[in-house]
N, C-alpha and C positions, 0 to 999 in steps of 0.2 A: 504493500500498501503507499502509496506516494505521500513523504510530508506534507503535511498542512502547515500555513502559515496561520500565525495566530496574529489578533490586533485588539484592541479596544475602539467600543462601539458606544456612543453616547446616544439614547435615545430620550426623549419624553416619555413621562409617565403614561399618558394615553395611548401612545404608538405602543410602549412595549406589553401593557394590558390586549390591546386589538390583537397582536403580534401571538401571544400567550394563549389565546383563545383560538386562531385561527391554528397555530400550532396542533392544541387539544384535539382540534375537528377533524386533524386528516393525520394524527396518531403519531406525530414528529416533537422531539425536541425543540426549545426556541432555535439552537445552533442549526439542527437540522432545515428547520424550514427557513431559515435567513440561508445556507445554504443552497437550497432549492428556488426561492426567490430569484437570489443572484443568479445561479445557474441557467434559469429559466430567461431573465433579464438579458444576458448573453447571448442565449443562443437566439430570440426574437430580434436583437438587434444586429445579427450575423458579428457579432465580434467573440463568440468563443471560437477559442484555437483546437483545430481537430489534430488528432493524433497521428505522428506520420507513421506509416506501417513499419515492422522491422523486415530490415534489411538481412535476412537470415541465410 
């Protein structure tokens, strides 16, 4: 599994509570929900890098 980068994120309490509810509805942790949201946004914007195939 590739190493993940950690960082601090500040959210206002109302946004955090909304995120917490959304994550619970999707049976995810808040961290997992944020990863899913960011990944989807990157894909939708065409900014998600695709992995290059291995050259074995």
